[in-house]
Backbone as CSV, one residue per row, in Angstrom:
resi,resn,N_x,N_y,N_z,CA_x,CA_y,CA_z,C_x,C_y,C_z
1,UNK,63.799,3.460,-2.630,63.910,3.656,-1.164,62.592,4.967,-0.357
2,UNK,62.889,4.910,0.569,61.821,5.309,1.369,62.267,7.015,1.542
3,UNK,61.281,7.610,1.449,62.084,9.668,1.872,61.184,9.767,2.564
4,UNK,62.354,10.438,3.542,61.570,11.159,4.942,61.944,12.440,4.412
5,UNK,60.305,13.440,4.935,60.247,14.956,4.535,61.245,15.633,5.826
6,UNK,61.924,16.473,4.809,63.007,17.310,6.041,62.088,18.844,5.831
7,UNK,61.441,19.209,7.128,61.019,20.618,7.040,62.133,21.226,7.454
8,UNK,62.773,22.245,6.706,63.275,23.268,7.246,62.892,24.682,6.320
9,UNK,62.850,25.152,8.054,62.229,26.952,7.442,63.649,27.256,6.843
10,UNK,62.895,27.440,5.121,64.344,27.836,4.622,63.949,29.576,4.308
11,UNK,62.587,30.201,4.971,62.477,31.420,5.381,62.403,32.570,4.013
12,UNK,62.716,33.395,3.986,62.535,34.426,3.081,65.048,34.439,2.558
13,UNK,65.310,34.235,3.250,66.684,34.037,2.938,67.283,33.045,1.979
14,UNK,66.756,32.331,1.504,66.586,31.027,0.592,66.186,31.796,-0.822
15,UNK,67.395,32.217,-1.772,67.865,32.667,-2.835,67.710,31.822,-3.686
16,UNK,68.237,30.324,-3.629,68.244,29.435,-4.781,67.994,28.067,-4.225
17,UNK,67.078,27.328,-4.596,67.047,26.170,-4.576,66.786,25.178,-5.803
18,UNK,67.566,23.969,-6.028,67.300,23.320,-6.971,67.716,22.088,-6.405
19,UNK,66.606,21.415,-6.438,65.938,19.722,-5.936,66.715,18.715,-6.765
20,UNK,66.598,18.964,-8.365,66.561,17.315,-8.745,65.205,16.758,-9.163
21,UNK,65.323,15.235,-8.382,64.322,15.036,-8.579,63.528,15.141,-10.212
22,UNK,63.879,14.043,-10.985,63.022,14.271,-12.737,63.107,12.962,-13.311
23,UNK,63.261,13.128,-14.140,62.935,12.345,-15.037,64.312,12.032,-16.023
24,UNK,64.315,10.968,-16.196,65.817,10.323,-16.422,66.400,11.446,-17.736
25,UNK,67.191,11.880,-17.544,68.084,12.755,-19.178,67.380,13.837,-18.734
26,UNK,66.980,14.244,-18.044,65.636,15.713,-18.450,66.975,16.849,-18.395
27,UNK,66.969,17.812,-19.273,67.823,18.761,-18.919,67.399,20.174,-18.541
28,UNK,65.968,19.804,-17.917,65.095,21.050,-17.708,65.483,21.412,-16.311
29,UNK,65.724,22.285,-15.616,66.355,22.575,-13.937,65.430,23.826,-13.941
30,UNK,64.932,23.440,-12.429,63.636,24.210,-11.924,64.672,24.933,-10.638
31,UNK,64.427,26.769,-10.321,64.813,26.842,-9.095,63.548,27.326,-8.128
32,UNK,63.438,26.314,-7.178,62.014,26.359,-6.405,61.716,27.009,-5.453
33,UNK,62.287,28.127,-5.782,62.527,29.428,-4.849,62.179,30.761,-5.703
34,UNK,62.463,31.163,-6.584,61.991,32.320,-7.218,62.167,32.266,-8.921
35,UNK,62.159,30.976,-9.217,61.696,30.261,-10.720,62.613,31.047,-11.542
36,UNK,63.848,31.244,-11.232,65.125,31.500,-12.223,64.753,30.817,-13.329
37,UNK,65.996,31.501,-14.095,65.843,30.377,-15.882,67.544,30.121,-15.173
38,UNK,67.357,28.620,-15.245,68.573,27.819,-15.120,69.031,27.302,-16.609
39,UNK,70.181,27.562,-17.221,70.837,26.815,-18.597,71.493,25.854,-18.101
40,UNK,71.570,24.751,-19.219,72.211,23.596,-18.902,73.285,23.916,-19.965
41,UNK,74.000,24.120,-20.140,75.564,24.157,-20.634,76.169,22.311,-20.461
42,UNK,76.491,22.172,-21.921,76.917,21.192,-22.377,75.748,19.776,-22.111
43,UNK,75.863,18.538,-21.475,75.363,17.444,-21.117,74.969,17.455,-20.027
44,UNK,75.103,18.181,-19.025,74.470,18.134,-17.831,72.680,17.857,-17.630
45,UNK,72.644,16.984,-16.908,71.488,16.137,-17.031,70.641,15.780,-15.069
46,UNK,69.466,15.231,-15.561,69.355,14.527,-13.967,69.505,13.205,-14.505
47,UNK,69.945,12.340,-13.457,70.364,10.930,-13.609,69.461,10.044,-12.342
48,UNK,68.937,8.949,-12.774,68.229,7.887,-11.394,69.553,7.483,-11.093
49,UNK,70.948,7.516,-12.158,71.943,6.110,-11.655,71.982,6.342,-10.383
50,UNK,72.293,7.900,-9.265,72.657,8.099,-8.123,71.646,9.240,-7.350
51,UNK,71.098,9.179,-6.562,70.385,10.042,-6.081,70.393,10.210,-4.696
52,UNK,70.392,11.065,-3.819,70.267,11.088,-2.022,69.151,11.067,-1.852
53,UNK,67.731,11.885,-2.462,67.074,11.913,-1.952,65.629,12.026,-3.524
54,UNK,64.932,11.542,-2.953,63.708,11.912,-4.497,64.235,10.863,-5.586
55,UNK,63.777,10.988,-6.862,64.149,10.118,-8.233,65.588,10.006,-8.590
56,UNK,66.375,11.623,-8.901,67.327,12.301,-9.492,67.630,12.704,-8.927
57,UNK,69.290,12.767,-9.391,70.335,13.870,-8.620,70.740,14.347,-10.000
58,UNK,71.972,15.448,-10.033,72.334,16.214,-11.114,73.655,15.366,-11.316
59,UNK,73.759,15.714,-12.484,75.021,14.704,-12.966,75.915,15.952,-13.816
60,UNK,77.300,15.687,-13.442,78.066,16.676,-14.330,79.119,15.960,-14.595
61,UNK,79.542,15.833,-16.425,81.011,15.257,-16.806,81.451,15.510,-16.778
62,UNK,82.223,16.223,-15.900,83.590,17.905,-16.391,83.632,18.524,-17.228
63,UNK,82.706,17.996,-17.681,82.623,19.425,-19.446,81.519,20.164,-19.752
64,UNK,80.922,20.270,-18.311,79.484,21.258,-18.481,79.174,21.457,-16.996
65,UNK,77.999,22.660,-17.104,77.841,23.530,-15.987,76.147,24.145,-16.098
66,UNK,75.751,24.372,-15.225,74.203,24.975,-14.859,74.871,26.828,-15.019
67,UNK,74.105,27.581,-15.462,74.331,28.504,-15.501,72.559,29.440,-15.425
68,UNK,73.208,30.591,-14.195,71.972,31.526,-13.832,72.407,32.600,-14.053
69,UNK,71.807,33.796,-14.733,71.765,35.004,-15.142,72.005,35.477,-13.975
70,UNK,73.362,36.997,-14.136,73.717,37.964,-13.269,71.888,38.547,-12.078
71,UNK,72.802,38.554,-10.871,71.176,39.383,-9.866,71.999,39.106,-8.347
72,UNK,71.657,40.435,-7.951,72.079,40.833,-6.390,72.550,40.100,-5.635
73,UNK,71.156,38.858,-5.671,71.258,37.629,-4.898,72.975,37.102,-4.836
74,UNK,73.429,37.401,-5.932,74.720,36.611,-6.149,75.909,37.403,-5.513
75,UNK,75.676,38.586,-4.795,76.696,39.348,-4.575,76.101,39.515,-3.232
76,UNK,76.979,38.398,-2.904,77.039,38.555,-1.011,77.438,39.628,0.185
77,UNK,77.871,41.067,-0.274,78.360,41.555,0.684,79.096,41.462,1.530
78,UNK,78.790,41.602,2.947,80.021,41.696,4.047,78.729,40.756,5.141
79,UNK,77.642,40.358,4.424,76.783,39.929,5.340,77.282,38.300,5.456
80,UNK,76.400,37.932,6.933,75.790,36.071,6.643,75.589,35.567,5.557
81,UNK,75.892,34.662,4.674,75.391,33.700,4.029,75.815,32.176,4.034
82,UNK,75.267,31.316,2.990,75.355,29.729,2.933,75.408,29.390,1.539
83,UNK,76.130,28.359,1.753,75.960,27.651,0.676,75.859,26.198,1.399
84,UNK,74.843,25.132,0.716,74.684,23.608,1.369,74.432,23.173,-0.393
85,UNK,74.954,21.346,-0.010,74.524,20.490,-1.167,75.093,19.343,-0.721
86,UNK,74.578,18.326,-1.094,74.940,17.035,-1.499,75.680,16.599,-2.655
87,UNK,77.223,15.884,-2.170,77.808,15.628,-3.639,78.007,14.262,-3.230
88,UNK,78.794,13.526,-4.607,79.226,12.065,-5.150,79.873,12.507,-5.599
89,UNK,81.556,12.182,-5.547,82.348,12.052,-6.160,82.521,11.258,-7.449
90,UNK,82.985,11.347,-8.798,83.151,10.453,-9.663,84.465,9.808,-9.500
91,UNK,85.273,11.154,-9.288,86.598,10.802,-9.193,87.410,12.071,-8.472
92,UNK,88.360,11.259,-7.675,89.245,12.283,-6.633,90.965,12.574,-6.659
93,UNK,90.781,12.409,-8.589,92.431,12.388,-8.691,92.466,13.752,-9.143
94,UNK,91.535,14.553,-9.336,91.621,15.839,-10.089,90.677,16.632,-9.295
95,UNK,90.907,18.447,-9.485,90.337,19.538,-8.613,88.420,19.180,-9.590
96,UNK,87.857,19.795,-8.531,86.721,19.845,-8.916,85.737,21.211,-8.464
97,UNK,85.329,21.657,-9.708,84.390,23.261,-9.325,83.352,23.024,-9.116
98,UNK,82.813,23.782,-8.365,81.481,24.001,-7.255,80.668,25.120,-7.516
99,UNK,80.943,25.915,-7.503,79.926,26.748,-8.191,80.660,28.619,-7.983
100,UNK,80.423,29.207,-8.163,80.923,30.723,-8.245,80.337,31.502,-9.061
101,UNK,80.579,32.749,-8.935,80.208,34.181,-9.760,81.058,34.947,-10.263
102,UNK,81.138,35.020,-11.121,82.659,35.518,-12.185,82.167,36.572,-13.754
103,UNK,82.952,37.770,-12.897,82.592,38.583,-14.158,84.419,38.929,-14.925
104,UNK,85.572,38.864,-14.383,86.526,39.183,-14.618,87.018,38.819,-13.986
105,UNK,88.600,38.489,-14.214,89.692,38.144,-13.772,90.185,38.835,-11.949
106,UNK,89.491,39.469,-12.442,89.919,41.029,-10.975,88.894,40.882,-10.114
107,UNK,87.405,40.135,-10.381,86.514,39.960,-9.680,85.442,39.232,-10.020
108,UNK,85.494,38.021,-8.802,85.052,37.093,-8.795,85.102,36.419,-7.441
109,UNK,84.325,35.256,-7.068,84.041,34.509,-5.969,83.914,32.891,-7.013
110,UNK,84.581,31.923,-6.091,83.665,30.824,-6.385,84.663,29.551,-5.384
111,UNK,83.976,28.769,-5.068,83.682,27.156,-4.151,84.530,26.185,-5.067
112,UNK,85.427,25.622,-4.896,86.115,24.148,-5.513,86.787,23.474,-4.303
113,UNK,87.062,21.906,-4.842,87.088,21.411,-4.214,88.875,20.387,-4.937
114,UNK,89.679,20.808,-3.768,91.387,19.990,-4.435,91.737,19.547,-4.071
115,UNK,92.081,18.681,-4.847,93.323,17.286,-4.351,94.469,17.925,-2.903
116,UNK,94.877,19.129,-2.939,96.331,19.347,-2.634,95.242,19.096,-1.053
117,UNK,97.124,18.516,-0.252,97.200,17.928,0.820,95.674,17.413,1.880
118,UNK,96.163,15.725,0.795,94.885,15.119,0.806,93.232,15.475,0.713
119,UNK,93.502,16.651,0.192,91.649,17.087,-0.684,90.901,18.208,0.460
120,UNK,90.190,19.184,-0.378,89.933,19.889,0.775,89.035,20.991,-0.124
121,UNK,87.961,22.079,0.317,87.009,22.758,-0.753,88.163,23.934,0.141
122,UNK,87.971,24.877,-1.124,88.611,25.980,-0.968,87.246,27.499,-1.346
123,UNK,87.611,28.504,-0.880,86.634,29.114,-1.330,87.295,30.519,-1.220
124,UNK,87.502,30.965,-2.659,88.043,32.618,-3.234,87.343,33.768,-3.734
125,UNK,88.338,34.381,-2.840,86.934,35.842,-3.552,88.643,36.941,-4.222
126,UNK,88.016,36.967,-5.257,88.826,38.544,-5.691,87.931,39.623,-5.843
127,UNK,88.704,40.436,-5.242,87.916,41.678,-5.457,88.975,42.858,-5.481
128,UNK,88.510,43.314,-7.105,89.623,44.177,-7.594,90.702,43.434,-7.080
129,UNK,92.081,44.795,-6.941,93.184,43.889,-6.520,93.593,42.955,-5.341
130,UNK,92.435,42.659,-4.647,92.361,41.522,-3.153,92.132,40.452,-3.555
131,UNK,93.231,39.360,-3.229,92.532,38.187,-3.975,93.087,37.051,-2.477
132,UNK,91.781,36.721,-2.354,91.866,36.171,-1.040,91.378,34.706,-0.775
133,UNK,91.523,34.251,-0.262,91.569,32.244,0.016,90.815,31.783,1.273
134,UNK,89.943,30.877,1.708,89.810,30.247,2.747,89.948,29.062,2.701
135,UNK,90.925,27.748,3.108,90.592,26.801,3.122,90.115,25.372,4.185
136,UNK,89.532,24.298,3.764,89.239,23.358,4.499,89.512,21.872,4.405
137,UNK,89.674,21.593,5.311,90.292,20.127,4.782,88.998,19.248,4.747
138,UNK,88.873,18.740,3.701,88.369,17.696,3.262,88.479,16.303,1.937
139,UNK,88.584,15.248,2.971,89.063,14.039,2.353,87.857,13.575,1.663
140,UNK,87.979,13.176,0.698,86.849,12.260,0.080,86.991,11.110,-1.030
141,UNK,86.087,10.030,-0.903,86.517,8.981,-1.906,85.050,8.724,-3.352
142,UNK,85.184,8.279,-3.906,83.961,8.134,-4.904,82.704,7.192,-4.380
143,UNK,81.934,7.347,-5.046,80.673,6.941,-5.047,80.517,6.700,-3.514
144,UNK,80.281,7.939,-3.031,80.022,8.261,-1.587,79.146,9.481,-1.314
145,UNK,78.072,9.556,-0.815,77.293,10.945,-0.404,77.825,11.846,0.631
146,UNK,78.061,13.219,0.433,78.763,14.226,1.251,77.419,15.345,1.352
147,UNK,77.304,15.287,2.579,76.313,16.778,2.912,77.627,18.089,3.384
148,UNK,78.102,18.800,2.413,78.519,20.350,2.339,77.641,21.487,2.615
149,UNK,78.119,22.294,3.778,77.637,23.463,4.152,79.064,24.846,4.287
150,UNK,79.471,25.363,3.045,79.827,26.673,3.601,78.853,28.300,3.986
151,UNK,79.697,28.141,5.260,78.876,29.249,5.759,79.890,30.708,6.551
152,UNK,79.404,31.646,6.254,79.406,32.566,6.772,78.952,32.876,7.948
153,UNK,79.410,33.523,8.777,78.544,34.133,10.196,78.347,32.620,10.981
154,UNK,79.348,31.387,11.361,79.507,30.708,11.813,79.630,31.030,13.411
155,UNK,78.809,30.403,14.472,79.108,30.697,15.907,78.902,32.120,15.882
156,UNK,77.793,33.124,15.314,77.104,34.267,15.497,78.612,35.302,15.011
157,UNK,80.052,34.615,14.255,80.727,35.877,14.148,80.454,36.287,13.032
158,UNK,80.465,37.666,12.432,80.237,37.758,10.410,81.437,37.656,9.737
159,UNK,82.297,37.547,10.660,83.335,37.176,10.073,84.362,35.995,9.534
160,UNK,83.488,35.091,10.166,84.453,33.686,10.690,83.457,32.516,9.032
161,UNK,84.330,32.131,8.818,83.745,31.043,7.997,84.316,29.490,8.602
162,UNK,83.169,28.854,8.074,83.520,27.367,8.330,83.186,26.522,7.004
163,UNK,83.137,25.635,7.184,82.757,24.368,6.197,82.341,23.160,6.989
164,UNK,81.321,22.395,7.026,81.108,21.063,7.605,81.060,19.824,6.750
165,UNK,81.194,18.770,7.045,81.131,17.537,6.649,80.084,16.988,7.087
166,UNK,79.246,16.658,6.451,78.274,15.477,7.248,77.437,16.487,8.588
167,UNK,77.539,17.585,8.649,77.077,18.835,9.957,78.367,18.868,10.506
168,UNK,79.172,17.977,10.213,80.550,18.700,11.720,81.438,19.081,10.982
169,UNK,81.745,20.477,11.797,82.608,21.479,10.989,84.182,21.141,10.876
170,UNK,84.657,21.101,10.409,86.195,20.369,9.542,86.853,21.375,9.700
171,UNK,86.814,23.376,9.949,87.782,23.939,9.486,87.127,25.116,9.738
172,UNK,87.660,26.309,9.996,87.318,27.558,9.994,88.177,28.415,9.563
173,UNK,87.836,29.837,9.444,88.559,30.692,8.797,87.856,32.158,8.828
174,UNK,88.856,33.251,8.179,88.460,34.363,8.043,88.953,35.199,6.303
175,UNK,88.341,35.607,6.015,89.116,36.125,4.324,88.882,37.813,4.955
176,UNK,90.404,38.147,4.460,90.549,39.620,4.893,89.624,40.632,4.353
177,UNK,89.486,40.347,2.774,88.146,40.653,2.229,86.833,40.467,2.265
178,UNK,85.753,41.119,2.144,84.031,40.944,1.771,84.166,40.294,0.240
179,UNK,83.153,39.416,0.595,82.542,38.731,-0.993,81.911,40.149,-1.773
180,UNK,81.809,41.225,-1.420,81.008,41.916,-2.273,81.499,42.377,-3.654
181,UNK,80.670,42.112,-4.451,81.326,42.211,-5.834,80.564,43.624,-6.777
182,UNK,79.030,43.655,-5.853,78.160,44.655,-6.496,78.724,46.275,-6.030
183,UNK,78.506,47.304,-7.027,78.007,46.864,-8.055,78.740,47.098,-9.690
184,UNK,79.837,46.296,-9.455,80.683,45.793,-10.759,80.727,44.459,-11.172
185,UNK,80.031,43.646,-10.282,79.726,42.184,-11.285,78.077,42.204,-12.068
186,UNK,78.567,41.493,-13.093,77.503,41.249,-13.869,77.461,39.945,-14.924
187,UNK,78.370,39.171,-13.938,78.768,37.925,-14.601,77.547,36.801,-14.104
188,UNK,77.847,35.632,-15.247,76.947,34.691,-14.590,77.332,34.115,-13.329
189,UNK,75.887,33.175,-13.134,76.649,32.398,-11.494,76.429,30.886,-12.381
190,UNK,77.692,30.117,-12.167,77.825,28.496,-12.415,77.288,27.878,-11.056
191,UNK,77.306,26.876,-11.642,77.140,25.530,-10.787,77.468,24.338,-11.717
192,UNK,79.015,23.386,-10.821,79.406,22.488,-11.409,80.415,22.912,-12.377
193,UNK,81.059,24.484,-11.740,82.327,25.062,-12.445,82.875,26.145,-11.907
194,UNK,84.076,26.130,-11.676,84.672,27.104,-10.627,85.524,27.769,-11.927
195,UNK,85.223,29.194,-12.750,86.229,29.799,-13.113,87.050,31.065,-12.767
196,UNK,88.047,31.369,-12.388,88.786,32.194,-11.537,89.970,32.577,-12.765
197,UNK,91.055,33.081,-11.887,91.920,34.175,-13.007,93.505,32.942,-13.336
198,UNK,93.124,32.080,-12.417,94.242,30.825,-12.433,93.722,29.811,-13.432
199,UNK,92.164,29.892,-13.981,91.966,28.686,-14.698,90.529,27.967,-14.087
200,UNK,89.942,27.953,-15.060,88.970,26.695,-14.885,89.047,25.300,-14.474
201,UNK,88.118,24.507,-13.551,87.837,23.308,-13.368,86.296,22.981,-13.162
202,UNK,86.289,21.720,-13.665,84.346,21.378,-13.771,84.349,20.584,-13.155
203,UNK,83.212,19.937,-12.423,82.798,18.964,-11.602,83.044,17.320,-12.481
204,UNK,83.401,16.470,-11.796,83.075,15.306,-12.457,82.075,14.366,-11.610
205,UNK,80.437,14.288,-10.935,79.595,13.712,-10.370,78.392,14.156,-10.172
206,UNK,78.100,14.290,-8.803,76.672,14.190,-8.578,76.620,15.592,-7.874
207,UNK,75.118,16.396,-7.622,74.942,16.952,-6.600,73.113,16.860,-6.605
208,UNK,73.171,16.725,-5.352,71.872,16.919,-5.121,71.183,17.878,-4.110
209,UNK,69.903,18.577,-3.839,69.395,19.736,-3.131,70.603,20.316,-3.161
210,UNK,71.108,21.334,-4.017,71.978,22.940,-3.630,70.884,23.424,-3.435
211,UNK,71.333,24.520,-2.420,70.613,25.502,-1.942,71.923,26.368,-1.990
212,UNK,71.514,28.087,-1.772,72.472,29.222,-0.831,71.587,29.800,-0.384
213,UNK,71.826,30.739,0.637,70.769,32.072,1.423,71.872,32.798,1.710
214,UNK,71.092,33.928,1.207,72.176,35.222,1.873,71.504,35.893,2.588
215,UNK,71.952,36.689,3.619,71.209,37.007,4.633,71.624,36.802,5.912
216,UNK,72.041,35.758,6.162,71.955,34.351,7.310,73.129,33.013,7.102
217,UNK,73.238,32.839,8.131,74.190,31.438,8.279,72.885,30.251,8.368
218,UNK,73.035,29.782,7.598,71.863,28.195,7.992,72.502,27.546,8.901
219,UNK,73.521,27.665,9.154,73.644,26.828,10.648,75.027,27.557,11.426
220,UNK,75.036,27.903,12.817,75.956,28.583,13.375,76.493,26.914,14.591
221,UNK,76.437,26.257,14.556,77.040,25.003,15.332,76.526,23.640,14.209
222,UNK,77.517,22.678,14.971,77.352,21.691,14.547,75.744,21.199,14.140
223,UNK,75.169,19.788,13.415,74.115,19.860,13.039,73.931,18.385,12.736
224,UNK,72.380,18.268,12.309,72.054,16.651,11.860,71.838,17.126,10.576
225,UNK,72.313,16.314,9.486,71.835,16.664,8.296,70.370,16.542,7.457
226,UNK,69.871,17.163,6.721,68.764,17.037,6.582,68.699,15.381,5.986
227,UNK,67.359,14.919,6.485,67.069,13.579,6.086,65.990,13.186,5.146
228,UNK,65.779,14.410,4.181,65.200,14.269,2.775,64.987,15.535,2.326
229,UNK,64.876,15.669,1.142,64.479,17.200,0.552,64.212,18.413,1.365
230,UNK,64.217,19.242,0.691,63.952,20.486,1.252,62.315,20.878,0.526
231,UNK,61.597,21.511,1.857,60.498,21.764,1.100,59.786,23.209,1.773
């Protein structure tokens, strides 16, 4: 497969970047920005079976996850931030956990994909006694790569949230509460798992080029998706 280098200005606001692009079966994962330790829980691994860019993608079998220790970077405060990644589902008949930061049932935020109403992504924030969720319609089929971006600060508005599908806005909303868990949240950041008061769901599928930015919106309007790995 011919790879095109996509030179996106990641800047100082990128706080986490996981490429994959590793040997088959490896369970060593690298944060290319801050060299944080990433722990593989269960059988999560790099695989050459499917990849968007490079040699591999990260495969989650529905019973595993990646975890990172608590850090202020996961406490998104009230400012702009974004999470984007490529995803390829093995199954679209069950919900899938994507990522989140969890301390307890009354302090967490997380992103998951649900089968409800034809399928969609939901971002939920539980901040003390305030439980809020924003939903984005996102139909999906198996064995297909999708670029997904969750952005707060869309259209230059710090209140507005948006989800994009392959660079195109699919929905917009606002949370009543901030996503500021600091200084009370000291839980793990998880990828491939959504942990909440209502229960847990894990991803069964593949992720490539997982990136998180804190302090700025990666995009504020429709965009052309990356054509290669971030560098």
